[in-house]
N, C-alpha and C positions, 0 to 999 in steps of 0.2 A: 269732941268725943272721939276716941280711937275706934278703929274697926272692931277690935275685940270687945270693947264696951258696947258698941252698937249691936254686935251679934248677941251678946249676953242679954241685952235689953229685949231683943226680938225673941230670943229663946224663952224668956220669962213669961211671954204672952201665951205660950203653948200650954196644953194640958200637962198636968204633973207627970203622967206616965211617959209622954213624949220627951219632956225635959230630962227625965232619968235616963231614957234610952240614948238621947243625944249626948248627955254628959258622959256616959260610959264609953261611947264611940270616941269622943274627944280625948278622954283620958287614955284610952287604948292607943289611939294615934300618937299622942304625945310620948307615951312610954316606948313605943316602937321606934320612933324617929330619933330619939336621943341615944339609943344604944345599938343602932343598926351598923353592922360591920360586914363587909363582903367576905365570903369564904375564899379560900385560896383558889378554888376552882372558878368562882365567879370573877375574881380579880384577873385571873389568867384569860378568861373569855373576853373581858373588857379590853385587856391589852391586845389580844389577838385581833379583835374587831377594829380597834383604833389603828392597827398597823396595816390593815387592808389597803391595797393600792387603788382599787376601784370599788369602794363600798357602795352597797345598794342604798339609795335614798328613797324613803317612802313619803308619800304625801299624807296629809292629815287623815283623809278618808281611809286609805289603805292601812295606815298604822292603827286606827281605831278598829277597823274590821279584824285585823290580826289579834288585837288585844281581846276583843269580844269572843273570838274563837278560842283563845287560850283559857278564858275564865268561865266559859259556858260548858 
């Protein structure tokens, strides 16, 4: 059994409303990842950061903390 088949089997055990909610989330995720393209501004920022001579490296905890601050 593949991971996707295992995941679907587990999802089918959930109540119908949870199945619908998760199905919407999966379909939304799939549609966004297939068509995502960086804007020119985003691509330039990636190039700029990759060219840095002494880039700042973050540990997992600091990275997670910064992401939490951005989305909260």
